[in-house]
N, CA, C and O atoms as a GROMACS GRO file, in nm:
protein
  476
    1MET      N    1   5.073  -5.645   0.190
    1MET     CA    2   5.203  -5.591   0.157
    1MET      C    3   5.200  -5.518   0.024
    1MET      O    4   5.264  -5.414   0.010
    2THR      N    5   5.128  -5.568  -0.074
    2THR     CA    6   5.114  -5.500  -0.202
    2THR      C    7   4.967  -5.482  -0.232
    2THR      O    8   4.885  -5.569  -0.204
    3GLU      N    9   4.934  -5.367  -0.289
    3GLU     CA   10   4.796  -5.339  -0.324
    3GLU      C   11   4.787  -5.300  -0.470
    3GLU      O   12   4.850  -5.203  -0.512
    4PRO      N   13   4.707  -5.374  -0.550
    4PRO     CA   14   4.691  -5.331  -0.689
    4PRO      C   15   4.606  -5.205  -0.695
    4PRO      O   16   4.510  -5.189  -0.620
    5ILE      N   17   4.641  -5.117  -0.784
    5ILE     CA   18   4.565  -4.996  -0.807
    5ILE      C   19   4.480  -5.019  -0.930
    5ILE      O   20   4.530  -5.063  -1.034
    6ASP      N   21   4.352  -4.990  -0.920
    6ASP     CA   22   4.261  -5.013  -1.031
    6ASP      C   23   4.296  -4.924  -1.150
    6ASP      O   24   4.330  -4.807  -1.135
    7ASP      N   25   4.286  -4.982  -1.267
    7ASP     CA   26   4.296  -4.908  -1.392
    7ASP      C   27   4.426  -4.828  -1.405
    7ASP      O   28   4.423  -4.706  -1.424
    8VAL      N   29   4.538  -4.896  -1.393
    8VAL     CA   30   4.668  -4.831  -1.409
    8VAL      C   31   4.705  -4.836  -1.557
    8VAL      O   32   4.708  -4.943  -1.617
    9SER      N   33   4.732  -4.719  -1.615
    9SER     CA   34   4.764  -4.713  -1.757
    9SER      C   35   4.905  -4.768  -1.783
    9SER      O   36   4.986  -4.779  -1.691
   10LYS      N   37   4.930  -4.802  -1.906
   10LYS     CA   38   5.062  -4.852  -1.945
   10LYS      C   39   5.169  -4.747  -1.917
   10LYS      O   40   5.278  -4.780  -1.872
   11GLN      N   41   5.138  -4.622  -1.943
   11GLN     CA   42   5.235  -4.514  -1.920
   11GLN      C   43   5.265  -4.498  -1.770
   11GLN      O   44   5.379  -4.473  -1.732
   12ALA      N   45   5.163  -4.513  -1.686
   12ALA     CA   46   5.183  -4.504  -1.541
   12ALA      C   47   5.268  -4.621  -1.492
   12ALA      O   48   5.355  -4.603  -1.407
   13LYS      N   49   5.242  -4.741  -1.545
   13LYS     CA   50   5.322  -4.858  -1.508
   13LYS      C   51   5.468  -4.838  -1.549
   13LYS      O   52   5.559  -4.870  -1.473
   14ASP      N   53   5.488  -4.787  -1.670
   14ASP     CA   54   5.625  -4.763  -1.717
   14ASP      C   55   5.697  -4.660  -1.631
   14ASP      O   56   5.816  -4.673  -1.604
   15THR      N   57   5.624  -4.559  -1.588
   15THR     CA   58   5.684  -4.457  -1.502
   15THR      C   59   5.720  -4.516  -1.367
   15THR      O   60   5.828  -4.488  -1.314
   16GLY      N   61   5.631  -4.597  -1.310
   16GLY     CA   62   5.662  -4.664  -1.183
   16GLY      C   63   5.783  -4.755  -1.195
   16GLY      O   64   5.868  -4.759  -1.107
   17LEU      N   65   5.789  -4.827  -1.305
   17LEU     CA   66   5.903  -4.915  -1.332
   17LEU      C   67   6.031  -4.833  -1.342
   17LEU      O   68   6.135  -4.873  -1.290
   18LEU      N   69   6.026  -4.719  -1.409
   18LEU     CA   70   6.142  -4.633  -1.426
   18LEU      C   71   6.190  -4.576  -1.292
   18LEU      O   72   6.310  -4.563  -1.269
   19ILE      N   73   6.097  -4.543  -1.205
   19ILE     CA   74   6.133  -4.492  -1.073
   19ILE      C   75   6.216  -4.595  -0.997
   19ILE      O   76   6.321  -4.563  -0.943
   20HIS      N   77   6.167  -4.718  -0.996
   20HIS     CA   78   6.240  -4.824  -0.924
   20HIS      C   79   6.374  -4.853  -0.992
   20HIS      O   80   6.475  -4.869  -0.924
   21ALA      N   81   6.376  -4.860  -1.124
   21ALA     CA   82   6.499  -4.892  -1.198
   21ALA      C   83   6.602  -4.780  -1.184
   21ALA      O   84   6.723  -4.807  -1.186
   22ALA      N   85   6.557  -4.657  -1.169
   22ALA     CA   86   6.650  -4.544  -1.155
   22ALA      C   87   6.734  -4.555  -1.029
   22ALA      O   88   6.840  -4.494  -1.020
   23SER      N   89   6.688  -4.633  -0.933
   23SER     CA   90   6.765  -4.647  -0.809
   23SER      C   91   6.895  -4.725  -0.831
   23SER      O   92   6.984  -4.718  -0.747
   24PHE      N   93   6.907  -4.798  -0.941
   24PHE     CA   94   7.031  -4.869  -0.970
   24PHE      C   95   7.144  -4.774  -1.007
   24PHE      O   96   7.260  -4.816  -1.013
   25THR      N   97   7.114  -4.647  -1.032
   25THR     CA   98   7.220  -4.550  -1.061
   25THR      C   99   7.312  -4.531  -0.940
   25THR      O  100   7.422  -4.479  -0.953
   26GLY      N  101   7.265  -4.572  -0.823
   26GLY     CA  102   7.347  -4.564  -0.702
   26GLY      C  103   7.470  -4.652  -0.707
   26GLY      O  104   7.565  -4.630  -0.632
   27TYR      N  105   7.468  -4.751  -0.794
   27TYR     CA  106   7.585  -4.838  -0.808
   27TYR      C  107   7.689  -4.777  -0.903
   27TYR      O  108   7.798  -4.831  -0.920
   28VAL      N  109   7.653  -4.663  -0.964
   28VAL     CA  110   7.745  -4.594  -1.055
   28VAL      C  111   7.784  -4.456  -1.000
   28VAL      O  112   7.901  -4.417  -1.007
   29PHE      N  113   7.686  -4.383  -0.946
   29PHE     CA  114   7.709  -4.248  -0.897
   29PHE      C  115   7.678  -4.240  -0.747
   29PHE      O  116   7.583  -4.302  -0.701
   30PRO      N  117   7.757  -4.165  -0.672
   30PRO     CA  118   7.726  -4.147  -0.530
   30PRO      C  119   7.587  -4.082  -0.514
   30PRO      O  120   7.554  -3.987  -0.585
   31LEU      N  121   7.510  -4.132  -0.422
   31LEU     CA  122   7.374  -4.086  -0.392
   31LEU      C  123   7.277  -4.106  -0.508
   31LEU      O  124   7.164  -4.056  -0.503
   32GLY      N  125   7.318  -4.177  -0.612
   32GLY     CA  126   7.231  -4.202  -0.726
   32GLY      C  127   7.110  -4.286  -0.693
   32GLY      O  128   7.006  -4.275  -0.759
   33SER      N  129   7.121  -4.370  -0.590
   33SER     CA  130   7.007  -4.455  -0.553
   33SER      C  131   6.892  -4.373  -0.497
   33SER      O  132   6.778  -4.419  -0.496
   34VAL      N  133   6.920  -4.252  -0.451
   34VAL     CA  134   6.814  -4.162  -0.403
   34VAL      C  135   6.783  -4.057  -0.509
   34VAL      O  136   6.666  -4.029  -0.534
   35LEU      N  137   6.885  -4.001  -0.570
   35LEU     CA  138   6.864  -3.892  -0.666
   35LEU      C  139   6.794  -3.939  -0.794
   35LEU      O  140   6.711  -3.866  -0.847
   36GLY      N  141   6.826  -4.058  -0.843
   36GLY     CA  142   6.762  -4.110  -0.964
   36GLY      C  143   6.611  -4.121  -0.948
   36GLY      O  144   6.537  -4.061  -1.026
   37PRO      N  145   6.563  -4.197  -0.848
   37PRO     CA  146   6.418  -4.207  -0.828
   37PRO      C  147   6.354  -4.072  -0.792
   37PRO      O  148   6.240  -4.045  -0.830
   38LEU      N  149   6.426  -3.990  -0.718
   38LEU     CA  150   6.373  -3.859  -0.676
   38LEU      C  151   6.342  -3.772  -0.797
   38LEU      O  152   6.237  -3.709  -0.803
   39ILE      N  153   6.434  -3.769  -0.893
   39ILE     CA  154   6.413  -3.686  -1.012
   39ILE      C  155   6.292  -3.734  -1.092
   39ILE      O  156   6.208  -3.654  -1.131
   40VAL      N  157   6.283  -3.864  -1.115
   40VAL     CA  158   6.170  -3.918  -1.192
   40VAL      C  159   6.040  -3.896  -1.115
   40VAL      O  160   5.939  -3.858  -1.174
   41TRP      N  161   6.042  -3.920  -0.985
   41TRP     CA  162   5.921  -3.903  -0.903
   41TRP      C  163   5.874  -3.759  -0.904
   41TRP      O  164   5.754  -3.734  -0.919
   42LEU      N  165   5.965  -3.664  -0.888
   42LEU     CA  166   5.926  -3.523  -0.888
   42LEU      C  167   5.868  -3.479  -1.021
   42LEU      O  168   5.781  -3.391  -1.025
   43MET      N  169   5.914  -3.539  -1.131
   43MET     CA  170   5.863  -3.503  -1.262
   43MET      C  171   5.725  -3.562  -1.289
   43MET      O  172   5.646  -3.502  -1.361
   44LYS      N  173   5.694  -3.679  -1.232
   44LYS     CA  174   5.572  -3.752  -1.270
   44LYS      C  175   5.470  -3.771  -1.158
   44LYS      O  176   5.364  -3.827  -1.182
   45ARG      N  177   5.499  -3.728  -1.036
   45ARG     CA  178   5.410  -3.758  -0.923
   45ARG      C  179   5.272  -3.694  -0.937
   45ARG      O  180   5.174  -3.751  -0.890
   46ASP      N  181   5.263  -3.579  -1.001
   46ASP     CA  182   5.133  -3.514  -1.018
   46ASP      C  183   5.057  -3.568  -1.138
   46ASP      O  184   4.935  -3.553  -1.147
   47GLU      N  185   5.128  -3.632  -1.227
   47GLU     CA  186   5.066  -3.684  -1.349
   47GLU      C  187   5.000  -3.821  -1.326
   47GLU      O  188   4.893  -3.849  -1.380
   48PHE      N  189   5.066  -3.907  -1.245
   48PHE     CA  190   5.015  -4.042  -1.221
   48PHE      C  191   5.017  -4.072  -1.071
   48PHE      O  192   5.122  -4.060  -1.007
   49GLU      N  193   4.904  -4.111  -1.016
   49GLU     CA  194   4.898  -4.150  -0.874
   49GLU      C  195   4.983  -4.274  -0.850
   49GLU      O  196   5.045  -4.287  -0.745
   50PHE      N  197   4.985  -4.365  -0.946
   50PHE     CA  198   5.065  -4.486  -0.933
   50PHE      C  199   5.214  -4.451  -0.922
   50PHE      O  200   5.285  -4.508  -0.839
   51ALA      N  201   5.260  -4.358  -1.003
   51ALA     CA  202   5.400  -4.315  -0.997
   51ALA      C  203   5.428  -4.246  -0.864
   51ALA      O  204   5.537  -4.260  -0.809
   52ASN      N  205   5.332  -4.173  -0.812
   52ASN     CA  206   5.347  -4.107  -0.682
   52ASN      C  207   5.369  -4.211  -0.572
   52ASN      O  208   5.458  -4.196  -0.489
   53GLN      N  209   5.289  -4.316  -0.572
   53GLN     CA  210   5.303  -4.422  -0.472
   53GLN      C  211   5.436  -4.496  -0.489
   53GLN      O  212   5.504  -4.524  -0.390
   54CYS      N  213   5.472  -4.528  -0.612
   54CYS     CA  214   5.598  -4.598  -0.637
   54CYS      C  215   5.716  -4.512  -0.591
   54CYS      O  216   5.810  -4.563  -0.532
   55GLY      N  217   5.710  -4.384  -0.619
   55GLY     CA  218   5.818  -4.294  -0.579
   55GLY      C  219   5.834  -4.284  -0.429
   55GLY      O  220   5.946  -4.288  -0.378
   56LYS      N  221   5.723  -4.272  -0.359
   56LYS     CA  222   5.729  -4.265  -0.213
   56LYS      C  223   5.786  -4.394  -0.155
   56LYS      O  224   5.873  -4.390  -0.068
   57ASN      N  225   5.737  -4.508  -0.204
   57ASN     CA  226   5.786  -4.637  -0.155
   57ASN      C  227   5.935  -4.654  -0.181
   57ASN      O  228   6.009  -4.696  -0.093
   58CYS      N  229   5.978  -4.621  -0.302
   58CYS     CA  230   6.118  -4.637  -0.340
   58CYS      C  231   6.208  -4.544  -0.259
   58CYS      O  232   6.310  -4.588  -0.206
   59LEU      N  233   6.171  -4.418  -0.248
   59LEU     CA  234   6.254  -4.323  -0.175
   59LEU      C  235   6.262  -4.356  -0.027
   59LEU      O  236   6.369  -4.345   0.034
   60ASN      N  237   6.151  -4.398   0.032
   60ASN     CA  238   6.153  -4.437   0.173
   60ASN      C  239   6.248  -4.554   0.195
   60ASN      O  240   6.323  -4.557   0.293
   61PHE      N  241   6.245  -4.651   0.104
   61PHE     CA  242   6.332  -4.768   0.117
   61PHE      C  243   6.479  -4.729   0.100
   61PHE      O  244   6.564  -4.773   0.178
   62LYS      N  245   6.508  -4.647   0.000
   62LYS     CA  246   6.647  -4.610  -0.025
   62LYS      C  247   6.703  -4.524   0.088
   62LYS      O  248   6.820  -4.539   0.125
   63LEU      N  249   6.622  -4.434   0.144
   63LEU     CA  250   6.667  -4.355   0.258
   63LEU      C  251   6.690  -4.444   0.381
   63LEU      O  252   6.785  -4.425   0.456
   64SER      N  253   6.600  -4.541   0.400
   64SER     CA  254   6.618  -4.636   0.510
   64SER      C  255   6.746  -4.715   0.492
   64SER      O  256   6.821  -4.735   0.588
   65LEU      N  257   6.773  -4.761   0.370
   65LEU     CA  258   6.896  -4.836   0.343
   65LEU      C  259   7.020  -4.751   0.370
   65LEU      O  260   7.121  -4.803   0.418
   66MET      N  261   7.013  -4.623   0.339
   66MET     CA  262   7.128  -4.535   0.366
   66MET      C  263   7.157  -4.529   0.516
   66MET      O  264   7.273  -4.533   0.557
   67ILE      N  265   7.053  -4.520   0.596
   67ILE     CA  266   7.071  -4.518   0.741
   67ILE      C  267   7.129  -4.651   0.789
   67ILE      O  268   7.222  -4.653   0.869
   68TYR      N  269   7.073  -4.761   0.740
   68TYR     CA  270   7.123  -4.893   0.778
   68TYR      C  271   7.269  -4.910   0.736
   68TYR      O  272   7.347  -4.970   0.810
   69ALA      N  273   7.306  -4.858   0.619
   69ALA     CA  274   7.444  -4.869   0.572
   69ALA      C  275   7.539  -4.787   0.659
   69ALA      O  276   7.651  -4.830   0.685
   70MET      N  277   7.494  -4.671   0.704
   70MET     CA  278   7.580  -4.589   0.792
   70MET      C  279   7.604  -4.661   0.925
   70MET      O  280   7.715  -4.660   0.978
   71VAL      N  281   7.499  -4.721   0.979
   71VAL     CA  282   7.514  -4.797   1.103
   71VAL      C  283   7.606  -4.916   1.080
   71VAL      O  284   7.692  -4.946   1.163
   72SER      N  285   7.590  -4.984   0.969
   72SER     CA  286   7.676  -5.099   0.936
   72SER      C  287   7.821  -5.056   0.919
   72SER      O  288   7.912  -5.128   0.959
   73ALA      N  289   7.842  -4.939   0.860
   73ALA     CA  290   7.979  -4.889   0.844
   73ALA      C  291   8.045  -4.866   0.979
   73ALA      O  292   8.164  -4.893   0.996
   74ILE      N  293   7.969  -4.818   1.074
   74ILE     CA  294   8.022  -4.800   1.210
   74ILE      C  295   8.052  -4.936   1.273
   74ILE      O  296   8.151  -4.952   1.344
   75LEU      N  297   7.965  -5.034   1.246
   75LEU     CA  298   7.982  -5.167   1.304
   75LEU      C  299   8.099  -5.245   1.243
   75LEU      O  300   8.133  -5.353   1.290
   76ILE      N  301   8.159  -5.191   1.138
   76ILE     CA  302   8.279  -5.255   1.082
   76ILE      C  303   8.388  -5.260   1.189
   76ILE      O  304   8.472  -5.351   1.189
   77LEU      N  305   8.387  -5.164   1.278
   77LEU     CA  306   8.489  -5.159   1.383
   77LEU      C  307   8.485  -5.281   1.474
   77LEU      O  308   8.588  -5.321   1.529
   78ILE      N  309   8.366  -5.342   1.491
   78ILE     CA  310   8.358  -5.462   1.574
   78ILE      C  311   8.346  -5.590   1.491
   78ILE      O  312   8.330  -5.699   1.546
   79GLY      N  313   8.354  -5.575   1.359
   79GLY     CA  314   8.364  -5.692   1.274
   79GLY      C  315   8.239  -5.740   1.204
   79GLY      O  316   8.249  -5.821   1.112
   80VAL      N  317   8.122  -5.696   1.244
   80VAL     CA  318   8.000  -5.747   1.180
   80VAL      C  319   7.948  -5.657   1.068
   80VAL      O  320   7.858  -5.696   0.994
   81GLY      N  321   8.005  -5.538   1.056
   81GLY     CA  322   7.958  -5.442   0.958
   81GLY      C  323   7.973  -5.487   0.815
   81GLY      O  324   7.888  -5.457   0.731
   82VAL      N  325   8.080  -5.558   0.785
   82VAL     CA  326   8.103  -5.604   0.648
   82VAL      C  327   7.993  -5.700   0.605
   82VAL      O  328   7.942  -5.692   0.493
   83ILE      N  329   7.957  -5.790   0.693
   83ILE     CA  330   7.850  -5.886   0.663
   83ILE      C  331   7.717  -5.814   0.646
   83ILE      O  332   7.640  -5.845   0.555
   84LEU      N  333   7.690  -5.717   0.732
   84LEU     CA  334   7.566  -5.641   0.722
   84LEU      C  335   7.560  -5.559   0.593
   84LEU      O  336   7.454  -5.552   0.529
   85LEU      N  337   7.672  -5.499   0.554
   85LEU     CA  338   7.674  -5.422   0.429
   85LEU      C  339   7.648  -5.512   0.308
   85LEU      O  340   7.576  -5.473   0.216
   86ALA      N  341   7.706  -5.630   0.309
   86ALA     CA  342   7.682  -5.725   0.200
   86ALA      C  343   7.535  -5.768   0.197
   86ALA      O  344   7.475  -5.779   0.090
   87ALA      N  345   7.478  -5.792   0.314
   87ALA     CA  346   7.337  -5.830   0.322
   87ALA      C  347   7.246  -5.717   0.273
   87ALA      O  348   7.146  -5.741   0.206
   88LEU      N  349   7.281  -5.594   0.308
   88LEU     CA  350   7.202  -5.479   0.263
   88LEU      C  351   7.208  -5.463   0.111
   88LEU      O  352   7.107  -5.433   0.048
   89ALA      N  353   7.326  -5.482   0.053
   89ALA     CA  354   7.340  -5.472  -0.092
   89ALA      C  355   7.257  -5.580  -0.162
   89ALA      O  356   7.191  -5.552  -0.262
   90LEU      N  357   7.259  -5.700  -0.108
   90LEU     CA  358   7.179  -5.809  -0.165
   90LEU      C  359   7.030  -5.780  -0.150
   90LEU      O  360   6.953  -5.800  -0.244
   91LEU      N  361   6.989  -5.732  -0.033
   91LEU     CA  362   6.849  -5.696  -0.010
   91LEU      C  363   6.805  -5.586  -0.106
   91LEU      O  364   6.694  -5.591  -0.160
   92ASP      N  365   6.891  -5.488  -0.129
   92ASP     CA  366   6.861  -5.378  -0.220
   92ASP      C  367   6.836  -5.430  -0.361
   92ASP      O  368   6.736  -5.394  -0.424
   93ILE      N  369   6.924  -5.512  -0.410
   93ILE     CA  370   6.912  -5.563  -0.547
   93ILE      C  371   6.788  -5.649  -0.563
   93ILE      O  372   6.712  -5.632  -0.658
   94ILE      N  373   6.766  -5.741  -0.470
   94ILE     CA  374   6.651  -5.833  -0.480
   94ILE      C  375   6.520  -5.756  -0.470
   94ILE      O  376   6.430  -5.777  -0.551
   95CYS      N  377   6.508  -5.669  -0.372
   95CYS     CA  378   6.383  -5.595  -0.353
   95CYS      C  379   6.354  -5.499  -0.467
   95CYS      O  380   6.238  -5.480  -0.505
   96THR      N  381   6.458  -5.440  -0.522
   96THR     CA  382   6.437  -5.349  -0.634
   96THR      C  383   6.390  -5.424  -0.758
   96THR      O  384   6.303  -5.376  -0.831
   97ILE      N  385   6.446  -5.540  -0.782
   97ILE     CA  386   6.400  -5.622  -0.895
   97ILE      C  387   6.254  -5.664  -0.875
   97ILE      O  388   6.175  -5.660  -0.969
   98ILE      N  389   6.219  -5.704  -0.754
   98ILE     CA  390   6.080  -5.740  -0.725
   98ILE      C  391   5.989  -5.619  -0.748
   98ILE      O  392   5.881  -5.633  -0.805
   99ALA      N  393   6.032  -5.501  -0.703
   99ALA     CA  394   5.952  -5.379  -0.721
   99ALA      C  395   5.932  -5.346  -0.868
   99ALA      O  396   5.825  -5.301  -0.908
  100ILE      N  397   6.036  -5.367  -0.949
  100ILE     CA  398   6.024  -5.342  -1.093
  100ILE      C  399   5.921  -5.434  -1.156
  100ILE      O  400   5.838  -5.390  -1.235
  101VAL      N  401   5.926  -5.562  -1.120
  101VAL     CA  402   5.830  -5.659  -1.174
  101VAL      C  403   5.688  -5.625  -1.129
  101VAL      O  404   5.594  -5.630  -1.208
  102LYS      N  405   5.673  -5.590  -1.001
  102LYS     CA  406   5.540  -5.554  -0.948
  102LYS      C  407   5.487  -5.428  -1.016
  102LYS      O  408   5.369  -5.421  -1.048
  103ALA      N  409   5.574  -5.328  -1.038
  103ALA     CA  410   5.530  -5.205  -1.104
  103ALA      C  411   5.483  -5.234  -1.246
  103ALA      O  412   5.388  -5.172  -1.294
  104ASN      N  413   5.550  -5.326  -1.312
  104ASN     CA  414   5.508  -5.365  -1.446
  104ASN      C  415   5.370  -5.431  -1.445
  104ASN      O  416   5.297  -5.426  -1.544
  105ASP      N  417   5.334  -5.492  -1.331
  105ASP     CA  418   5.201  -5.553  -1.315
  105ASP      C  419   5.098  -5.456  -1.261
  105ASP      O  420   4.981  -5.492  -1.245
  106GLY      N  421   5.139  -5.332  -1.232
  106GLY     CA  422   5.046  -5.232  -1.180
  106GLY      C  423   5.026  -5.238  -1.030
  106GLY      O  424   4.924  -5.194  -0.979
  107ILE      N  425   5.125  -5.293  -0.958
  107ILE     CA  426   5.117  -5.306  -0.812
  107ILE      C  427   5.224  -5.218  -0.750
  107ILE      O  428   5.341  -5.229  -0.786
  108ALA      N  429   5.185  -5.133  -0.657
  108ALA     CA  430   5.280  -5.047  -0.585
  108ALA      C  431   5.343  -5.130  -0.474
  108ALA      O  432   5.280  -5.152  -0.370
  109TYR      N  433   5.464  -5.175  -0.495
  109TYR     CA  434   5.533  -5.266  -0.403
  109TYR      C  435   5.574  -5.193  -0.275
  109TYR      O  436   5.630  -5.084  -0.279
  110GLN      N  437   5.545  -5.256  -0.162
  110GLN     CA  438   5.587  -5.205  -0.030
  110GLN      C  439   5.716  -5.278   0.008
  110GLN      O  440   5.714  -5.397   0.037
  111TYR      N  441   5.826  -5.207   0.007
  111TYR     CA  442   5.956  -5.266   0.042
  111TYR      C  443   5.957  -5.306   0.190
  111TYR      O  444   5.893  -5.241   0.272
  112PRO      N  445   6.031  -5.413   0.224
  112PRO     CA  446   6.044  -5.451   0.365
  112PRO      C  447   6.145  -5.359   0.437
  112PRO      O  448   6.225  -5.292   0.372
  113LEU      N  449   6.139  -5.358   0.569
  113LEU     CA  450   6.234  -5.284   0.654
  113LEU      C  451   6.239  -5.135   0.622
  113LEU      O  452   6.345  -5.073   0.633
  114THR      N  453   6.127  -5.078   0.582
  114THR     CA  454   6.123  -4.939   0.539
  114THR      C  455   6.073  -4.848   0.650
  114THR      O  456   5.972  -4.876   0.715
  115ILE      N  457   6.145  -4.739   0.671
  115ILE     CA  458   6.100  -4.632   0.761
  115ILE      C  459   6.023  -4.534   0.674
  115ILE      O  460   6.072  -4.494   0.569
  116ARG      N  461   5.905  -4.494   0.717
  116ARG     CA  462   5.821  -4.402   0.641
  116ARG      C  463   5.863  -4.256   0.664
  116ARG      O  464   5.819  -4.194   0.760
  117PHE      N  465   5.948  -4.204   0.577
  117PHE     CA  466   5.987  -4.064   0.584
  117PHE      C  467   5.888  -3.978   0.505
  117PHE      O  468   5.848  -3.871   0.551
  118ILE      N  469   5.850  -4.024   0.388
  118ILE     CA  470   5.758  -3.953   0.300
  118ILE      C  471   5.625  -4.026   0.305
  118ILE      O  472   5.616  -4.144   0.272
  119LYS      N  473   5.522  -3.956   0.347
  119LYS     CA  474   5.391  -4.022   0.361
  119LYS      C  475   5.296  -3.981   0.254
  119LYS      O  476   5.182  -4.027   0.252
   0.00000   0.00000   0.00000
């Protein structure tokens, strides 16, 4: 599920950590959970391979969550959508915190339930 990358510099780890942490902007700005990591990833993906992997993993997860949230919003009509949306928000927070800790350790975290849009 997680693979350590050999010889990850402190700056690369910090960039990976920033990519994951930038996704919390989605709780303040609409689409911030995708735009925050996207901006950092686009700026640093060519500079650090570790940041490139973290960016792909984070963006794939956030895009997957957006799809799951849209389906859950539709399911509100039959009553289960509210519970699913709450579960998705909890999953987002927990997994993002785990990804931040793993990035600090130099490990490119593979989020669960992720559809691979960016390979």
